[in-house]
Structures are given as C-alpha cells and as structure tokens.
DSSP file (Angstrom, degrees, kcal/mol; ACC not computed):
  #  RESIDUE AA STRUCTURE BP1 BP2  ACC     N-H-->O    O-->H-N    N-H-->O    O-->H-N    TCO  KAPPA ALPHA  PHI   PSI    X-CA   Y-CA   Z-CA
    1    1 A X     >        0   0    0      0, 0.0     4,-2.9     0, 0.0     5,-0.2   0.000 360.0 360.0 360.0 -42.8  -26.1  170.2  131.8
    2    2 A X  H  >  +     0   0    0      1,-0.2     4,-2.9     2,-0.2     5,-0.2   0.888 360.0  50.6 -63.8 -38.4  -23.2  167.8  132.1
    3    3 A X  H  > S+     0   0    0      2,-0.2     4,-2.4     1,-0.2    -1,-0.2   0.918 112.4  46.4 -65.5 -42.8  -24.1  166.9  135.7
    4    4 A X  H  > S+     0   0    0      2,-0.2     4,-2.8     1,-0.2     5,-0.3   0.932 113.7  49.8 -63.4 -45.5  -27.7  166.2  134.7
    5    5 A X  H  X S+     0   0    0     -4,-2.9     4,-2.9     1,-0.2     5,-0.2   0.942 112.1  47.2 -57.3 -49.8  -26.5  164.2  131.7
    6    6 A X  H  X S+     0   0    0     -4,-2.9     4,-2.2     1,-0.2    -1,-0.2   0.905 114.6  45.7 -62.8 -42.4  -24.1  162.1  133.8
    7    7 A X  H  X S+     0   0    0     -4,-2.4     4,-2.2     2,-0.2    -1,-0.2   0.920 115.2  46.4 -66.9 -43.6  -26.7  161.4  136.5
    8    8 A X  H  X S+     0   0    0     -4,-2.8     4,-2.0    -5,-0.2    -2,-0.2   0.900 111.6  52.2 -65.6 -40.8  -29.4  160.5  134.0
    9    9 A X  H  X S+     0   0    0     -4,-2.9     4,-2.8    -5,-0.3     5,-0.2   0.918 109.9  48.9 -60.6 -44.9  -26.9  158.3  132.1
   10   10 A X  H  X S+     0   0    0     -4,-2.2     4,-2.0     1,-0.2     6,-0.3   0.896 108.8  53.2 -63.2 -40.4  -26.0  156.5  135.2
   11   11 A X  H  <>S+     0   0    0     -4,-2.2     6,-2.0     2,-0.2     5,-1.8   0.874 112.8  44.6 -63.1 -36.7  -29.6  156.0  136.1
   12   12 A X  H ><5S+     0   0    0     -4,-2.0     3,-1.3     4,-0.2    -2,-0.2   0.939 114.4  47.0 -72.0 -47.9  -30.2  154.4  132.7
   13   13 A X  H 3<5S+     0   0    0     -4,-2.8    -2,-0.2     1,-0.3    -1,-0.2   0.758 113.6  48.4 -69.4 -24.0  -27.1  152.2  132.7
   14   14 A X  T 3<5S-     0   0    0     -4,-2.0    -1,-0.3    -5,-0.2    -2,-0.2   0.382 113.9-118.4 -93.5   3.7  -27.8  150.9  136.2
   15   15 A X  T < 5S+     0   0    0     -3,-1.3    -3,-0.2     2,-0.3     3,-0.2   0.680  77.9 129.3  65.2  21.0  -31.5  150.2  135.3
   16   16 A X  S   <S+     0   0    0     -5,-1.8     2,-0.5    -6,-0.3    -4,-0.2   0.834  83.9  40.6 -65.6 -31.3  -32.8  152.7  137.8
   17   17 A X  S    S-     0   0    0     -6,-2.0    -2,-0.3    -9,-0.1    -1,-0.3  -0.980 100.1-141.1-113.5 116.4  -34.7  153.8  134.7
   18   18 A X    >   -     0   0    0     -2,-0.5     3,-2.2    -3,-0.2    43,-0.3  -0.325  27.4 -82.3 -80.7 158.1  -35.9  150.8  132.8
   19   19 A X  T 3  S+     0   0    0      1,-0.3    44,-0.2    -7,-0.1    43,-0.2  -0.326 118.3  18.2 -55.6 133.0  -35.9  150.3  129.0
   20   20 A X  T 3  S+     0   0    0     41,-2.6    -1,-0.3     1,-0.3     2,-0.2   0.351  88.2 145.8  85.6  -6.0  -39.1  151.9  127.6
   21   21 A X    <   -     0   0    0     -3,-2.2    40,-2.4    41,-0.1    -1,-0.3  -0.449  50.0-121.2 -68.9 134.9  -39.7  154.0  130.7
   22   22 A X  E     -A   60   0A   0     38,-0.2     2,-0.5    -2,-0.2    38,-0.3  -0.560  24.0-163.1 -80.3 137.1  -41.3  157.4  129.8
   23   23 A X  E     -A   59   0A   0     36,-3.8    36,-2.3    -2,-0.3     2,-0.3  -0.984   2.0-164.4-120.9 124.0  -39.5  160.5  130.8
   24   24 A X     >  -     0   0    0     -2,-0.5     4,-2.4    34,-0.2     5,-0.2  -0.822  26.2-128.9-104.6 150.1  -41.2  163.9  131.0
   25   25 A X  H  > S+     0   0    0     -2,-0.3     4,-2.6    32,-0.3     5,-0.2   0.869 110.0  55.7 -63.6 -34.8  -39.4  167.1  131.1
   26   26 A X  H  > S+     0   0    0      2,-0.2     4,-2.1     1,-0.2    -1,-0.2   0.920 108.2  47.0 -63.8 -42.9  -41.5  168.2  134.1
   27   27 A X  H  > S+     0   0    0      1,-0.2     4,-2.7     2,-0.2    -2,-0.2   0.925 113.7  48.5 -63.6 -42.9  -40.5  165.1  136.0
   28   28 A X  H  X S+     0   0    0     -4,-2.4     4,-2.6     2,-0.2     6,-0.3   0.878 108.2  54.8 -65.3 -37.5  -36.8  165.6  135.1
   29   29 A X  H  X>S+     0   0    0     -4,-2.6     5,-1.1     1,-0.2     4,-1.0   0.930 114.1  40.1 -59.8 -45.8  -37.1  169.3  136.1
   30   30 A X  H  <5S+     0   0    0     -4,-2.1    -2,-0.2     2,-0.2    -1,-0.2   0.881 115.5  51.7 -72.5 -36.7  -38.3  168.4  139.6
   31   31 A X  H  <5S+     0   0    0     -4,-2.7    -2,-0.2     1,-0.2    -1,-0.2   0.904 125.1  25.5 -65.7 -42.2  -35.9  165.4  139.9
   32   32 A X  H  <5S-     0   0    0     -4,-2.6    -1,-0.2    -5,-0.2    -2,-0.2   0.395  99.7-129.2-104.5   1.0  -32.8  167.4  139.0
   33   33 A X  T  <5 +     0   0    0     -4,-1.0     2,-0.3    -5,-0.2    -3,-0.2   0.915  65.5 127.7  49.5  50.1  -34.1  170.8  140.1
   34   34 A X      < -     0   0    0     -5,-1.1    -1,-0.2    -6,-0.3    -2,-0.1  -0.823  61.0-103.9-129.0 168.5  -33.1  172.3  136.8
   35   35 A X     >  -     0   0    0     -2,-0.3     4,-1.5    -3,-0.1     5,-0.1  -0.372  39.7-101.1 -87.0 172.3  -34.7  174.4  134.1
   36   36 A X  H  > S+     0   0    0      1,-0.2     4,-3.2     2,-0.2     5,-0.3   0.825 112.3  65.8 -65.6 -32.4  -35.8  173.0  130.7
   37   37 A X  H  > S+     0   0    0      1,-0.2     4,-2.2     2,-0.2    -1,-0.2   0.952 108.2  36.2 -60.9 -52.9  -32.8  174.2  128.8
   38   38 A X  H  > S+     0   0    0      2,-0.2     4,-2.2     1,-0.2    -1,-0.2   0.848 117.0  55.3 -69.2 -29.7  -30.2  172.0  130.5
   39   39 A X  H  X S+     0   0    0     -4,-1.5     4,-2.3     2,-0.2    -2,-0.2   0.949 110.9  44.2 -63.4 -48.1  -32.7  169.2  130.8
   40   40 A X  H  X S+     0   0    0     -4,-3.2     4,-2.6     1,-0.2     5,-0.2   0.894 112.1  52.7 -64.5 -39.7  -33.3  169.3  127.0
   41   41 A X  H  X S+     0   0    0     -4,-2.2     4,-2.0    -5,-0.3    -1,-0.2   0.907 110.3  48.0 -63.1 -41.0  -29.6  169.6  126.3
   42   42 A X  H  X S+     0   0    0     -4,-2.2     4,-2.4     2,-0.2    -2,-0.2   0.909 112.3  49.4 -65.0 -41.6  -28.9  166.5  128.4
   43   43 A X  H  X S+     0   0    0     -4,-2.3     4,-2.3     2,-0.2    -2,-0.2   0.896 109.4  51.0 -65.1 -40.8  -31.6  164.6  126.7
   44   44 A X  H  X S+     0   0    0     -4,-2.6     4,-1.8     2,-0.2    -1,-0.2   0.903 111.0  49.0 -63.7 -40.3  -30.4  165.5  123.2
   45   45 A X  H  X S+     0   0    0     -4,-2.0     4,-1.1     2,-0.2    -2,-0.2   0.917 111.7  48.4 -64.5 -42.9  -26.9  164.3  124.2
   46   46 A X  H  <>S+     0   0    0     -4,-2.4     5,-2.7     1,-0.2     6,-0.8   0.836 107.6  56.4 -65.9 -32.5  -28.3  161.0  125.6
   47   47 A X  H ><5S+     0   0    0     -4,-2.3     3,-1.4     1,-0.2    -1,-0.2   0.896 103.6  53.6 -64.7 -39.2  -30.3  160.7  122.3
   48   48 A X  H 3<5S+     0   0    0     -4,-1.8    -1,-0.2     1,-0.3    -2,-0.2   0.789 107.9  50.2 -63.7 -28.1  -27.0  160.9  120.4
   49   49 A X  T 3<5S-     0   0    0     -4,-1.1    -1,-0.3    -5,-0.1    -2,-0.2   0.392 115.8-121.0 -88.2   1.7  -25.7  158.1  122.6
   50   50 A X  T < 5S+     0   0    0     -3,-1.4    -3,-0.2     2,-0.2    -2,-0.1   0.801  81.5 118.7  61.0  33.4  -28.9  156.1  121.7
   51   51 A X  S   <S+     0   0    0     -5,-2.7    11,-2.6     1,-0.2     2,-0.3   0.675  76.4  25.9 -97.6 -22.6  -29.9  155.9  125.4
   52   52 A X  E     -B   61   0A   0     -6,-0.8     2,-0.3     9,-0.3     9,-0.2  -0.932  67.0-158.3-134.2 161.4  -33.1  157.8  125.0
   53   53 A X  E     -B   60   0A   0      7,-2.6     7,-2.6    -2,-0.3     2,-0.2  -0.966  27.0-105.8-135.9 152.9  -35.6  158.4  122.2
   54   54 A X  E     -B   59   0A   0     -2,-0.3     5,-0.3     5,-0.2     2,-0.2  -0.557  27.7-173.7 -75.7 143.6  -38.2  161.0  121.5
   55   55 A X  E >   -B   58   0A   0      3,-3.0     3,-1.9    -2,-0.2     2,-0.5  -0.697  60.8 -69.6-137.6  81.1  -41.8  159.9  121.9
   56   56 A X  T 3  S-     0   0    0      1,-0.3    -1,-0.2    -2,-0.2     0, 0.0  -0.580 116.2 -14.4  68.3-121.6  -43.9  162.8  120.8
   57   57 A X  T 3  S+     0   0    0     -2,-0.5    -1,-0.3    -3,-0.1   -32,-0.3   0.556 135.4  59.0 -89.1  -8.9  -43.5  165.5  123.3
   58   58 A X  E <  S- B   0  55A   0     -3,-1.9    -3,-3.0   -34,-0.1     2,-0.3  -0.389  76.9-125.3-107.7-173.1  -41.9  163.2  125.8
   59   59 A X  E     -AB  23  54A   0    -36,-2.3   -36,-3.8    -5,-0.3     2,-0.3  -0.919  15.0-157.2-129.9 155.7  -38.9  160.9  125.9
   60   60 A X  E     -AB  22  53A   0     -7,-2.6    -7,-2.6    -2,-0.3     2,-0.3  -0.977  29.6-105.9-131.9 151.0  -38.4  157.2  126.6
   61   61 A X  E     - B   0  52A   0    -40,-2.4   -41,-2.6    -2,-0.3    -9,-0.3  -0.599  53.8-100.8 -69.4 132.0  -35.4  155.2  127.8
   62   62 A X        -     0   0    0    -11,-2.6   -41,-0.1    -2,-0.3    -1,-0.1  -0.269  37.9-116.0 -59.5 136.6  -34.3  153.3  124.7
   63   63 A X        -     0   0    0    -44,-0.2     2,-0.4   -43,-0.1    -1,-0.1  -0.315  30.7-104.3 -69.1 158.0  -35.4  149.7  124.6
   64   64 A X        -     0   0    0      1,-0.0     2,-0.9     4,-0.0     3,-0.1  -0.711  24.8-139.8 -85.4 131.2  -32.8  146.9  124.7
   65   65 A X     >  -     0   0    0     -2,-0.4     4,-1.8     1,-0.2     3,-0.3  -0.817  12.1-166.3 -92.4 104.9  -32.1  145.2  121.4
   66   66 A X  H  > S+     0   0    0     -2,-0.9     4,-2.2     1,-0.2    -1,-0.2   0.833  87.3  57.7 -63.5 -32.6  -31.8  141.5  122.2
   67   67 A X  H  > S+     0   0    0      1,-0.2     4,-2.1     2,-0.2    -1,-0.2   0.892 105.9  49.6 -62.7 -39.6  -30.3  140.8  118.8
   68   68 A X  H  > S+     0   0    0     -3,-0.3     4,-2.3     2,-0.2    -2,-0.2   0.888 109.1  52.2 -66.8 -38.9  -27.6  143.3  119.4
   69   69 A X  H  X S+     0   0    0     -4,-1.8     4,-2.1     2,-0.2    -2,-0.2   0.903 109.1  50.0 -63.6 -40.4  -26.8  141.7  122.8
   70   70 A X  H  X S+     0   0    0     -4,-2.2     4,-1.9     2,-0.2    -2,-0.2   0.908 110.4  50.2 -63.6 -41.6  -26.5  138.3  121.2
   71   71 A X  H  X S+     0   0    0     -4,-2.1     4,-1.5     1,-0.2    -2,-0.2   0.898 109.8  50.6 -64.0 -40.4  -24.1  139.7  118.5
   72   72 A X  H  X S+     0   0    0     -4,-2.3     4,-2.2     1,-0.2    -1,-0.2   0.889 107.7  53.2 -64.2 -38.6  -22.0  141.3  121.3
   73   73 A X  H  X S+     0   0    0     -4,-2.1     4,-2.0     1,-0.2    -1,-0.2   0.880 104.5  56.0 -64.0 -37.2  -21.8  138.0  123.1
   74   74 A X  H  X S+     0   0    0     -4,-1.9     4,-0.8     1,-0.2    -1,-0.2   0.877 112.4  41.9 -62.3 -37.5  -20.6  136.3  119.9
   75   75 A X  H  X S+     0   0    0     -4,-1.5     4,-1.4     1,-0.2    -1,-0.2   0.826 111.1  57.2 -76.8 -32.1  -17.7  138.8  119.7
   76   76 A X  H  X S+     0   0    0     -4,-2.2     4,-2.9     1,-0.2     5,-0.3   0.881  97.5  60.1 -69.4 -39.4  -17.0  138.6  123.5
   77   77 A X  H  X S+     0   0    0     -4,-2.0     4,-2.2     1,-0.2     5,-0.2   0.951 110.4  38.1 -59.0 -55.0  -16.4  134.9  123.7
   78   78 A X  H  X S+     0   0    0     -4,-0.8     4,-2.3     1,-0.2    -1,-0.2   0.863 116.3  54.2 -66.9 -31.5  -13.5  134.7  121.3
   79   79 A X  H  X S+     0   0    0     -4,-1.4     4,-2.2     2,-0.2    -2,-0.2   0.940 111.6  43.2 -65.3 -46.6  -12.0  138.0  122.6
   80   80 A X  H  X S+     0   0    0     -4,-2.9     4,-2.2     2,-0.2    -2,-0.2   0.883 112.7  53.4 -67.0 -37.7  -12.0  136.8  126.2
   81   81 A X  H  X S+     0   0    0     -4,-2.2     4,-2.3    -5,-0.3    -2,-0.2   0.927 111.2  46.1 -61.7 -45.1  -10.6  133.4  125.2
   82   82 A X  H  X S+     0   0    0     -4,-2.3     4,-2.6     1,-0.2    -2,-0.2   0.890 110.3  53.7 -64.6 -40.1   -7.8  135.1  123.4
   83   83 A X  H  X S+     0   0    0     -4,-2.2     4,-2.3     2,-0.2    -1,-0.2   0.900 109.7  47.6 -62.6 -40.9   -7.1  137.4  126.3
   84   84 A X  H  X S+     0   0    0     -4,-2.2     4,-2.5     2,-0.2     5,-0.2   0.923 111.4  50.6 -66.4 -44.2   -6.9  134.5  128.7
   85   85 A X  H  X S+     0   0    0     -4,-2.3     4,-2.5     1,-0.2    -2,-0.2   0.928 112.7  46.4 -59.1 -45.9   -4.5  132.6  126.4
   86   86 A X  H  X S+     0   0    0     -4,-2.6     4,-2.2     2,-0.2    -1,-0.2   0.904 111.4  51.4 -64.3 -41.0   -2.3  135.7  126.0
   87   87 A X  H  X S+     0   0    0     -4,-2.3     4,-0.8    -5,-0.2    -1,-0.2   0.910 112.8  45.8 -62.2 -41.7   -2.3  136.3  129.7
   88   88 A X  H  < S+     0   0    0     -4,-2.5     3,-0.5     1,-0.2    -2,-0.2   0.911 113.2  49.0 -67.3 -42.3   -1.3  132.7  130.4
   89   89 A X  H  < S+     0   0    0     -4,-2.5    -2,-0.2     1,-0.2    -1,-0.2   0.840 117.6  41.0 -67.5 -32.3    1.4  132.7  127.8
   90   90 A X  H  < S+     0   0    0     -4,-2.2    -1,-0.2    -5,-0.2    -2,-0.2   0.495  89.9 112.8 -95.1  -3.9    2.9  136.0  129.0
   91   91 A X     <  -     0   0    0     -4,-0.8     2,-0.1    -3,-0.5    -3,-0.0  -0.389  61.7-133.2 -71.5 144.9    2.6  135.3  132.7
   92   92 A X    >   -     0   0    0     -2,-0.1     3,-0.6     1,-0.1    -1,-0.1  -0.423  30.3-100.1 -87.3 171.3    5.8  134.8  134.7
   93   93 A X  T 3  S+     0   0    0      1,-0.2    -1,-0.1     2,-0.2    -2,-0.1   0.834 125.1  55.4 -60.6 -33.1    6.3  132.0  137.2
   94   94 A X  T 3         0   0    0      1,-0.3    -1,-0.2     0, 0.0    -3,-0.0   0.802 360.0 360.0 -70.9 -28.6    5.5  134.3  140.0
   95   95 A X    <         0   0    0     -3,-0.6    -1,-0.3     0, 0.0    -2,-0.2   0.495 360.0 360.0 -71.0 360.0    2.2  135.2  138.4
C-alpha cells in the first residue's frame, strides 16, 4: 500500500496525473498490479492529504485552488526576502 501511495502521490505532484483527472480502481489495479484493498487504502491516505477526492464510485485528482496559490505566494515573498537578508548578514568574507 505504501509503495502504491508513494508512486501515485509522485504522479499527482509531478502532474503526470492532472488536476480533475478521473481515477478508477480498475485502472489503478492494472497500473500498479495490485488488488483493490491496497489501492483503496492508498486512495484514502491521499484523500487525507487532499490530493484526491471521491467522485461517486470513482476518484479524481484534487483540483488546484488558485486562491490558495496566490495566498502562498504572498507568504513566500517576505519569507524569501528575509532569508536572503539573513544569509547575507551571516555570510563570512569567504562566502
């Protein structure tokens, strides 16, 4: 189950499986050559990570929330700016 979870997670995060893409248990069984029990366990775990959602009897890759991405960018800018300032202030002459 962990191997299926890890592989499926990587496929989602690398966009090999796109947001909104439908996942059927039968396709996953053939893709990972596993039975339904570990497939379902991996999907439930991914659902807890908000990477997939149930869609009736099937599953879909969770859509990307553009508002959330914008909010993350707002936090990232000051964080990276502060990190650069600290790195420069703490750098030695050799750095």
